[in-house]
Steps between C-alpha positions, in 0.01 A plus 500: 500500500783505246766501772827342389566195721824375352333194349621590152881519508516577125280806553716606790813468288343707224393768745847509658666514154273783391571699817877459475510568127287813542742624768804431282347691208444802716869536587829512310644212709406335829664269749330206667480711816328779305247258350429335835429838652286628211294184445462384860596146392758288674857505371495132400175559307646807324820315417307211348278730295793698370680184386183393318474835329863480394432161343199651320720774354312782672765591758878514489761548768684831465879479504653749754751749373861416579545806722194417699626148570837631625340757733240274657652153480242254367194713421143376534357338189290744300234416244314687231192449284594410139290747303680377192356147546215597272378791293169676424368699207249783487362560151292787368315444173368839387359663193828669410769303678602180668716530814667242723654524850704219661581446866643239728289335771533813714320722245801717428510587132808376318397539140258686274411534135230640274401524133254718317209331331237629265148547637377310191728197558325162503490286813763266354734789419456651844574169673806452278620841618459382859713192430763717334527739795509216753777321306701825485470560877597142578804531273619831640462389862649155442197331658391162368135463404485195728575730795164679468263412783202716399395753238244778565328675210301821488266545201204721406160339528286290728713203597364170637675296767658266245650791308244511220414853383122507505474850351752755375429793269854631515690230313409337168416131534520510878138426593469128567877446482623220735791724592616296800506178301678661204775639724538179705631337181806719531569435869532199729358690796167650608378797290257733679304748290338814642321806370746785446331751732477238775872423458582871517298536824702217655823666384416837657417323827831310487748761383314815395277772630274274711748317721334643815137444394295179482187646350590647161372553152749512211369666187665407173392821329436518127223537248355179645621503859521199723554465874641255746403496867642365821262458793660429831827433316349238272438530129132530419419336168125456531314179439603466135814717487321807362527729803638845414396513135404865537559559128157344439316754715425718191260227394268591788290751312788716378526479127824691447797267499836604652653504149255778401540691825868563439464573130545853371332412167192307404702183473554287813858418603619143472497351851860384471645810328697636792677757287172653387394525862831662599460752216156608632646554849795691351265726304298565815808607688588741219155664527303339220138544600365190331773287658430655840135419472583142396738456797236642736248250368745214539590602856136525600423153361806354679391664824151351470642155423740508795241652731264209435764255619604719795139529619465122485829407669596798719876459446760687701701577190450536124813458288495629139718322246498422132578749221274768648719509812773662295281775364438833671163592644368157607588477866365829638158476331465150644578621848263793475212316344527191723474735798167614356354162409630272777373486857851436624750613236804274475858613461599516134854463367694400191659164447861481612576206271386655171517268202664229715187452712339212310814291462594566865157381612529191281833425666334534843236252381771248424674576831176442695459165335852396598460630856185293539707192410809587708361676802133399511425871496132583555318815396705585190346785303470294180360174634210371292198324646 
């Protein structure tokens, strides 16, 4: 059942093209002999596939250096994958900044840019900032907009499959925003929108602290923390995209909001006022008793939130990112307390990507989409149902 019989030559050609192209992308250059050995295909088949890929603009023949030609006579023809045949963008849309990463089709970053944005900015102003940063990155890298093959976007909130933000308390005017549709007006390529914590989890698995782990939880720590999870190497969104919204756990019978927990006065902190939060942590380090008590309350709540997810998913690794990852005193309490609450405590570590995590994950989202088209890759970490 399902055995390939050769009755569909177009399918065979696509499979052969994907196999050869994948092999070429994994090496600097390859000869026909190399590709025959690696793929197990016949030399005539490989030669035909390579010629077709050259016509499609995805492969180019490498010109041998003059010295090499003199030493060896006529060298074997060598070919390479044209990563520059198309480009990808990873975009972070946050409360305080917009950031963009650009890569070729190999995922290697060739351009970056960011701009600060006010937490009170309207949805239109925030999207205009995105367009400004993208235009700046395109200009500085010399890449034409028509060369973009896919754009990944990481944004706070519960995101539906079509890119609509069903709920977001972090950004003004974001709830109900058809973010995917709005951004597609600026690009002639697929735009894939993902929750920011989910994107960061993908990034850590790709290039960060979780490259050797397939069962992970990434915590985007803050006054209202969120989390992204990979189970068996695949992103777990939940049925409606709301998996990992641990910032809502305080609603389960706990009346004190995170903004009040970290306050040293009777007034709650603003959820997006990162400087006020940093000031509390700074006062705690200097010995201020009220600030220390506030930080202890915050850490305890964060531990409970993370522990609930850890108990449900049993991850191998918990990665802590977000603004709290850069503040002293978060990591060790998490390790200690999780060892008390959890039946099998996971490893706990800080993000290696820092503030680049969300944009990097968004770029991986775009790369997964392109790989599904080019290589028929199955089991990508970001594939939707």
